[in-house]
mmCIF file of the C-alpha atoms, coordinates in Angstrom:
data_MODEL
# 
_entry.id   MODEL 
# 
loop_
_atom_site.group_PDB 
_atom_site.id 
_atom_site.type_symbol 
_atom_site.label_atom_id 
_atom_site.label_alt_id 
_atom_site.label_comp_id 
_atom_site.label_asym_id 
_atom_site.label_entity_id 
_atom_site.label_seq_id 
_atom_site.pdbx_PDB_ins_code 
_atom_site.Cartn_x 
_atom_site.Cartn_y 
_atom_site.Cartn_z 
_atom_site.occupancy 
_atom_site.B_iso_or_equiv 
_atom_site.pdbx_formal_charge 
_atom_site.auth_seq_id 
_atom_site.auth_comp_id 
_atom_site.auth_asym_id 
_atom_site.auth_atom_id 
_atom_site.pdbx_PDB_model_num 
ATOM 1   C CA . MET A 1 1   ? 136.487 48.857 86.332 1.00 0.00 ? 1   MET A CA 1 
ATOM 2   C CA . THR A 1 2   ? 134.395 45.932 85.234 1.00 0.00 ? 2   THR A CA 1 
ATOM 3   C CA . ASP A 1 3   ? 136.197 43.711 82.694 1.00 0.00 ? 3   ASP A CA 1 
ATOM 4   C CA . GLU A 1 4   ? 133.313 43.765 80.245 1.00 0.00 ? 4   GLU A CA 1 
ATOM 5   C CA . LEU A 1 5   ? 129.572 44.098 80.037 1.00 0.00 ? 5   LEU A CA 1 
ATOM 6   C CA . VAL A 1 6   ? 127.683 41.150 78.588 1.00 0.00 ? 6   VAL A CA 1 
ATOM 7   C CA . LEU A 1 7   ? 124.090 41.786 77.524 1.00 0.00 ? 7   LEU A CA 1 
ATOM 8   C CA . ARG A 1 8   ? 122.085 38.649 76.872 1.00 0.00 ? 8   ARG A CA 1 
ATOM 9   C CA . GLU A 1 9   ? 118.956 39.104 74.810 1.00 0.00 ? 9   GLU A CA 1 
ATOM 10  C CA . VAL A 1 10  ? 116.634 36.678 73.061 1.00 0.00 ? 10  VAL A CA 1 
ATOM 11  C CA . GLU A 1 11  ? 118.230 37.637 69.749 1.00 0.00 ? 11  GLU A CA 1 
ATOM 12  C CA . GLY A 1 12  ? 121.792 37.016 70.950 1.00 0.00 ? 12  GLY A CA 1 
ATOM 13  C CA . THR A 1 13  ? 124.607 38.319 73.133 1.00 0.00 ? 13  THR A CA 1 
ATOM 14  C CA . ILE A 1 14  ? 126.338 41.702 73.030 1.00 0.00 ? 14  ILE A CA 1 
ATOM 15  C CA . THR A 1 15  ? 129.731 42.123 74.704 1.00 0.00 ? 15  THR A CA 1 
ATOM 16  C CA . ILE A 1 16  ? 130.975 45.623 75.537 1.00 0.00 ? 16  ILE A CA 1 
ATOM 17  C CA . PRO A 1 17  ? 134.627 45.703 76.638 1.00 0.00 ? 17  PRO A CA 1 
ATOM 18  C CA . ALA A 1 18  ? 135.693 47.791 79.642 1.00 0.00 ? 18  ALA A CA 1 
ATOM 19  C CA . ALA A 1 19  ? 137.640 50.162 77.380 1.00 0.00 ? 19  ALA A CA 1 
ATOM 20  C CA . THR A 1 20  ? 134.460 50.919 75.437 1.00 0.00 ? 20  THR A CA 1 
ATOM 21  C CA . LEU A 1 21  ? 132.501 51.629 78.640 1.00 0.00 ? 21  LEU A CA 1 
ATOM 22  C CA . ASN A 1 22  ? 135.359 53.911 79.674 1.00 0.00 ? 22  ASN A CA 1 
ATOM 23  C CA . ARG A 1 23  ? 135.237 55.812 76.359 1.00 0.00 ? 23  ARG A CA 1 
ATOM 24  C CA . ILE A 1 24  ? 131.478 56.283 76.636 1.00 0.00 ? 24  ILE A CA 1 
ATOM 25  C CA . VAL A 1 25  ? 131.888 57.804 80.106 1.00 0.00 ? 25  VAL A CA 1 
ATOM 26  C CA . VAL A 1 26  ? 134.834 60.012 79.103 1.00 0.00 ? 26  VAL A CA 1 
ATOM 27  C CA . ALA A 1 27  ? 133.106 61.359 75.981 1.00 0.00 ? 27  ALA A CA 1 
ATOM 28  C CA . ALA A 1 28  ? 129.916 62.116 77.895 1.00 0.00 ? 28  ALA A CA 1 
ATOM 29  C CA . ALA A 1 29  ? 131.770 63.813 80.764 1.00 0.00 ? 29  ALA A CA 1 
ATOM 30  C CA . GLU A 1 30  ? 133.930 65.908 78.470 1.00 0.00 ? 30  GLU A CA 1 
ATOM 31  C CA . ALA A 1 31  ? 130.879 67.114 76.543 1.00 0.00 ? 31  ALA A CA 1 
ATOM 32  C CA . ALA A 1 32  ? 130.328 69.448 79.514 1.00 0.00 ? 32  ALA A CA 1 
ATOM 33  C CA . ASP A 1 33  ? 132.092 72.766 78.903 1.00 0.00 ? 33  ASP A CA 1 
ATOM 34  C CA . GLY A 1 34  ? 135.072 73.115 81.236 1.00 0.00 ? 34  GLY A CA 1 
ATOM 35  C CA . ALA A 1 35  ? 135.412 69.444 82.209 1.00 0.00 ? 35  ALA A CA 1 
ATOM 36  C CA . ARG A 1 36  ? 138.178 67.017 81.312 1.00 0.00 ? 36  ARG A CA 1 
ATOM 37  C CA . VAL A 1 37  ? 138.642 63.544 82.728 1.00 0.00 ? 37  VAL A CA 1 
ATOM 38  C CA . ARG A 1 38  ? 141.928 63.753 84.584 1.00 0.00 ? 38  ARG A CA 1 
ATOM 39  C CA . ARG A 1 39  ? 143.342 60.333 83.737 1.00 0.00 ? 39  ARG A CA 1 
ATOM 40  C CA . PRO A 1 40  ? 140.977 58.606 81.309 1.00 0.00 ? 40  PRO A CA 1 
ATOM 41  C CA . ARG A 1 41  ? 142.509 55.147 81.817 1.00 0.00 ? 41  ARG A CA 1 
ATOM 42  C CA . ARG A 1 42  ? 142.726 55.285 85.617 1.00 0.00 ? 42  ARG A CA 1 
ATOM 43  C CA . GLY A 1 43  ? 140.372 58.115 86.574 1.00 0.00 ? 43  GLY A CA 1 
ATOM 44  C CA . VAL A 1 44  ? 137.176 56.318 85.547 1.00 0.00 ? 44  VAL A CA 1 
ATOM 45  C CA . ALA A 1 45  ? 135.522 53.377 87.273 1.00 0.00 ? 45  ALA A CA 1 
ATOM 46  C CA . VAL A 1 46  ? 132.352 51.669 86.069 1.00 0.00 ? 46  VAL A CA 1 
ATOM 47  C CA . GLU A 1 47  ? 130.855 48.981 88.273 1.00 0.00 ? 47  GLU A CA 1 
ATOM 48  C CA . VAL A 1 48  ? 128.096 46.914 86.684 1.00 0.00 ? 48  VAL A CA 1 
ATOM 49  C CA . ASN A 1 49  ? 125.746 44.887 88.853 1.00 0.00 ? 49  ASN A CA 1 
ATOM 50  C CA . GLY A 1 50  ? 123.095 43.113 86.817 1.00 0.00 ? 50  GLY A CA 1 
ATOM 51  C CA . ALA A 1 51  ? 121.196 45.712 84.796 1.00 0.00 ? 51  ALA A CA 1 
ATOM 52  C CA . SER A 1 52  ? 122.516 48.721 86.721 1.00 0.00 ? 52  SER A CA 1 
ATOM 53  C CA . ALA A 1 53  ? 125.788 50.611 86.931 1.00 0.00 ? 53  ALA A CA 1 
ATOM 54  C CA . SER A 1 54  ? 127.643 52.999 89.204 1.00 0.00 ? 54  SER A CA 1 
ATOM 55  C CA . VAL A 1 55  ? 130.230 55.340 87.757 1.00 0.00 ? 55  VAL A CA 1 
ATOM 56  C CA . SER A 1 56  ? 132.961 57.355 89.426 1.00 0.00 ? 56  SER A CA 1 
ATOM 57  C CA . LEU A 1 57  ? 135.370 59.704 87.725 1.00 0.00 ? 57  LEU A CA 1 
ATOM 58  C CA . GLN A 1 58  ? 138.073 62.246 88.462 1.00 0.00 ? 58  GLN A CA 1 
ATOM 59  C CA . LEU A 1 59  ? 137.907 65.585 86.676 1.00 0.00 ? 59  LEU A CA 1 
ATOM 60  C CA . THR A 1 60  ? 140.148 68.481 85.847 1.00 0.00 ? 60  THR A CA 1 
ATOM 61  C CA . VAL A 1 61  ? 138.017 71.622 85.674 1.00 0.00 ? 61  VAL A CA 1 
ATOM 62  C CA . ARG A 1 62  ? 138.651 75.009 84.152 1.00 0.00 ? 62  ARG A CA 1 
ATOM 63  C CA . PHE A 1 63  ? 139.120 77.671 86.850 1.00 0.00 ? 63  PHE A CA 1 
ATOM 64  C CA . GLY A 1 64  ? 136.068 79.899 87.202 1.00 0.00 ? 64  GLY A CA 1 
ATOM 65  C CA . THR A 1 65  ? 133.589 77.148 86.349 1.00 0.00 ? 65  THR A CA 1 
ATOM 66  C CA . VAL A 1 66  ? 130.699 76.853 88.794 1.00 0.00 ? 66  VAL A CA 1 
ATOM 67  C CA . LEU A 1 67  ? 131.452 73.414 90.223 1.00 0.00 ? 67  LEU A CA 1 
ATOM 68  C CA . PRO A 1 68  ? 127.954 72.276 91.329 1.00 0.00 ? 68  PRO A CA 1 
ATOM 69  C CA . GLU A 1 69  ? 126.499 73.189 87.919 1.00 0.00 ? 69  GLU A CA 1 
ATOM 70  C CA . LEU A 1 70  ? 129.314 71.439 86.069 1.00 0.00 ? 70  LEU A CA 1 
ATOM 71  C CA . ALA A 1 71  ? 128.996 68.337 88.248 1.00 0.00 ? 71  ALA A CA 1 
ATOM 72  C CA . GLU A 1 72  ? 125.267 68.149 87.604 1.00 0.00 ? 72  GLU A CA 1 
ATOM 73  C CA . THR A 1 73  ? 125.809 68.472 83.845 1.00 0.00 ? 73  THR A CA 1 
ATOM 74  C CA . VAL A 1 74  ? 128.491 65.770 83.876 1.00 0.00 ? 74  VAL A CA 1 
ATOM 75  C CA . GLN A 1 75  ? 126.288 63.459 85.960 1.00 0.00 ? 75  GLN A CA 1 
ATOM 76  C CA . THR A 1 76  ? 123.355 63.934 83.584 1.00 0.00 ? 76  THR A CA 1 
ATOM 77  C CA . ASN A 1 77  ? 125.501 63.471 80.461 1.00 0.00 ? 77  ASN A CA 1 
ATOM 78  C CA . VAL A 1 78  ? 127.165 60.309 81.768 1.00 0.00 ? 78  VAL A CA 1 
ATOM 79  C CA . ALA A 1 79  ? 123.942 58.726 83.033 1.00 0.00 ? 79  ALA A CA 1 
ATOM 80  C CA . ARG A 1 80  ? 122.100 59.417 79.751 1.00 0.00 ? 80  ARG A CA 1 
ATOM 81  C CA . ALA A 1 81  ? 124.959 58.078 77.618 1.00 0.00 ? 81  ALA A CA 1 
ATOM 82  C CA . VAL A 1 82  ? 125.376 54.854 79.587 1.00 0.00 ? 82  VAL A CA 1 
ATOM 83  C CA . GLU A 1 83  ? 121.616 54.280 79.760 1.00 0.00 ? 83  GLU A CA 1 
ATOM 84  C CA . ARG A 1 84  ? 121.065 55.010 76.067 1.00 0.00 ? 84  ARG A CA 1 
ATOM 85  C CA . LEU A 1 85  ? 124.097 53.226 74.631 1.00 0.00 ? 85  LEU A CA 1 
ATOM 86  C CA . CYS A 1 86  ? 124.347 50.268 77.022 1.00 0.00 ? 86  CYS A CA 1 
ATOM 87  C CA . GLY A 1 87  ? 120.792 49.834 78.281 1.00 0.00 ? 87  GLY A CA 1 
ATOM 88  C CA . LEU A 1 88  ? 121.882 50.024 81.923 1.00 0.00 ? 88  LEU A CA 1 
ATOM 89  C CA . GLU A 1 89  ? 120.155 51.919 84.706 1.00 0.00 ? 89  GLU A CA 1 
ATOM 90  C CA . VAL A 1 90  ? 122.737 54.274 86.203 1.00 0.00 ? 90  VAL A CA 1 
ATOM 91  C CA . ARG A 1 91  ? 122.370 54.405 89.981 1.00 0.00 ? 91  ARG A CA 1 
ATOM 92  C CA . THR A 1 92  ? 125.139 56.889 90.748 1.00 0.00 ? 92  THR A CA 1 
ATOM 93  C CA . VAL A 1 93  ? 127.703 59.084 89.038 1.00 0.00 ? 93  VAL A CA 1 
ATOM 94  C CA . ASP A 1 94  ? 130.269 60.157 91.635 1.00 0.00 ? 94  ASP A CA 1 
ATOM 95  C CA . ILE A 1 95  ? 132.608 62.987 90.692 1.00 0.00 ? 95  ILE A CA 1 
ATOM 96  C CA . ALA A 1 96  ? 135.855 64.111 92.300 1.00 0.00 ? 96  ALA A CA 1 
ATOM 97  C CA . VAL A 1 97  ? 137.281 67.437 91.124 1.00 0.00 ? 97  VAL A CA 1 
ATOM 98  C CA . GLU A 1 98  ? 140.989 66.678 91.372 1.00 0.00 ? 98  GLU A CA 1 
ATOM 99  C CA . GLU A 1 99  ? 142.452 69.746 89.708 1.00 0.00 ? 99  GLU A CA 1 
ATOM 100 C CA . LEU A 1 100 ? 141.595 73.292 88.609 1.00 0.00 ? 100 LEU A CA 1 
ATOM 101 C CA . VAL A 1 101 ? 143.392 74.664 85.544 1.00 0.00 ? 101 VAL A CA 1 
ATOM 102 C CA . GLU A 1 102 ? 143.667 78.153 84.072 1.00 0.00 ? 102 GLU A CA 1 
ATOM 103 C CA . ARG A 1 103 ? 142.507 78.593 80.534 1.00 0.00 ? 103 ARG A CA 1 
# 
């Protein structure tokens, strides 16, 4: 994960720590019904390159959930949250379903 995101604007500088980027991704991913980030501290990676970002995350998914639909929802949620809250263009959101759980 990137150490921190530094946004330099005419008005000043905004610094977003890696833990905050992580929380944004986790909250957005877990807003999808049936998805939980498997290990929030180690299961999320955000790579920032200039004004764009790539995200990868590992999920635990409720058994019976349609995986392609869930993945698409998580990808959309994460991309929108990072773009809206951090002003970054999200190039990719890669998802690995690591575990299925009964619920």
